[in-house]
C-alpha positions, 0 to 999 in steps of 0.5 A, spaced: 480 527 067 482 534 066 484 536 058 484 544 059 491 545 059 496 542 054 502 545 058 508 539 060 509 540 067 514 535 067 519 532 062 523 526 063 529 524 059 533 518 059 532 516 066 536 511 069 536 508 075 541 502 077 542 498 083 549 496 084 550 488 087 556 488 092 559 481 094 565 479 098 569 481 104 571 488 100 564 489 097 566 489 090 561 491 085 560 485 081 554 487 077 548 492 077 540 491 077 537 496 071 531 497 075 529 503 070 533 503 063 533 509 059 525 512 060 523 518 057 516 521 058 512 528 059 506 529 063 501 535 061 499 540 066 492 538 069 492 531 066 494 524 069 499 519 066 498 512 068 504 507 068 502 500 068 506 493 068 508 487 071 511 487 078 518 488 078 518 492 071 521 499 074 514 503 075 515 504 082 522 506 082 521 511 076 516 515 081 520 515 087 526 517 083 523 523 080 522 525 087 529 523 089 527 518 094 532 514 091 537 518 087 538 517 079 543 514 076 543 518 070 537 522 066 534 529 066 527 531 069 525 538 068 519 540 073 517 547 070 523 547 066 528 546 072 532 539 073 530 536 079 536 532 079 541 538 079 537 541 085 541 542 091 538 540 098 535 547 099 532 548 092 529 540 093 526 542 099 522 548 096 520 543 090 517 538 095 512 543 096 509 542 089 511 535 088 508 530 093 507 522 093 502 517 096 504 510 097 501 504 096 501 501 103 497 506 107 499 503 114 506 503 113 506 510 110 503 513 116 507 514 123 503 509 128 506 513 133 502 520 131 495 522 131 492 524 124 493 531 127 500 530 127 501 527 121 497 532 117 501 538 121 508 535 119 509 538 112 505 544 114 510 545 120 516 543 116 515 548 111 512 553 116 506 554 112 501 558 117 501 558 124 496 557 130 489 557 129 490 558 121 494 552 121 488 548 125 483 551 120 487 548 114 488 541 117 480 541 118 479 543 111 484 538 109 480 532 113 473 535 110 476 535 103 478 527 103 471 525 107 473 525 114 471 529 120 474 533 126 472 527 130 478 523 127 484 528 129 486 525 135 486 518 133 492 513 131 492 510 124 491 503 127 484 505 129 482 506 121 480 502 115 485 501 109 481 506 105 480 511 111 488 511 112 489 512 104 484 518 105 489 521 111 495 520 106 492 524 100 490 529 105 497 529 107 499 530 100 495 535 099 497 539 105 502 544 101 497 545 095 502 541 090 502 541 083 504 534 082 502 528 086 505 521 084 500 516 086 504 509 087 499 504 087 494 507 091 488 503 091 492 496 090 491 494 097 484 496 098 478 492 097 474 493 090 469 497 093 474 502 097 478 502 091 472 506 087 471 511 093 479 513 093 479 513 085 473 518 085 476 522 090 482 523 086 478 525 080 474 530 084 480 533 087 484 533 080 478 537 078 478 542 084 485 543 085 488 543 078 492 537 080 497 533 075 497 526 077 502 520 075 498 514 077 502 507 078 498 501 078 498 494 075 490 494 074 489 496 067 481 497 069 483 502 074 488 506 069 483 506 064 478 509 068 483 515 071 488 516 065 489 521 060 495 518 057 498 511 059 505 508 058 506 501 059 513 498 062 517 492 061 523 490 064 525 497 066 523 501 059 517 504 056 515 499 050 508 503 048 505 510 050 499 513 047 492 516 049 488 512 054 482 510 049 487 509 043 492 504 047 486 500 050 482 500 043 488 499 039 494 496 043 500 495 038 506 492 042 505 484 043 506 485 051 501 491 051 496 486 047 497 480 052 496 485 058 489 487 055 487 480 053 488 478 061 484 483 063 477 480 066 471 482 063 464 483 066 460 480 061 461 472 062 459 471 055 464 475 052 469 471 048 476 474 048 482 471 045 487 470 051 494 471 049 499 467 054 506 469 054 511 463 055 517 463 060 519 468 066 521 475 066 528 476 065 532 478 070 534 486 070 541 483 072 542 480 065 538 484 060 537 480 054 540 482 047 536 486 042 529 487 044 528 485 051 521 482 050 523 477 045 524 472 050 517 471 051 514 474 044 510 470 040 511 474 034 519 475 035 524 474 029 531 474 028 532 481 028 528 482 035 534 477 038 539 482 035 538 489 035 535 493 040 529 498 039 526 504 042 520 508 042 517 509 034 512 515 033 506 511 030 502 518 029 497 521 034 501 521 040 502 513 039 509 511 040 511 503 040 518 500 041 517 494 036 521 492 030 515 489 027 510 495 028 516 499 025 517 495 019 510 495 018 509 503 018 515 504 013 512 500 008 
């Protein structure tokens, strides 16, 4: 983790991504899935923001929307002062040199008909970075950086293990010397031993190339290890964000507390009070009124069921969206 700089590289304000639902012969819109609903955060240059939450909370959609792999419904995303969502096609292509993504499934994200050489060469060719021997040298350098060798150049993705395929994905993301890399659950499909290798590789690359990461995952142990700041998402919205050490030692939101209580511990004799949440996550088609977590919250009050709540500053970079915590801070 890099703490040398305090300059925001990316600032996201009021990001929304709604997916319309169509029915009938005339494909009439009858509703919308609020996958991402009013999300704001910033990422400091050279550091890592971890985004965690249950499956379906909107964390992956957030990452893909930032790179306009899916178009946003509303909001602003300032990358070095430029609004990503306002850029034209030509400007957006130029920005993609500075912002890349590594996907969750290292097999599905690599073209099975292309060799490793072709996969890494593709971004260099599209953006016209170097030529001839200079480009081949760059490809070999990238392979070496991620722990592969020239003997792998002519192989296809199916000839590699999951960890090796993810290394190829990382090499492709690094090809254009980006400033920001969005890591969309990059180790969830890998064995535990391979996960640690990829995480260590990402940390080494961050120090070496001054990279900024948005690390999306549901594994809290991994997020704690790699992140400087952590944002917890629930049903399309961030409910708590804080420096990693503070969030894991002093979680404030009931949802964050429940997530942490379910994290496995290496010590079998260590006693932990498990917080079991009742009920299912509500549908993003029908967001509950008031605090959207109140249907599962063990501490809910009447206010929670009636009035919506947004992030409240608890000080020290710790923000929480909870009526009870807001009231306690006001006393």
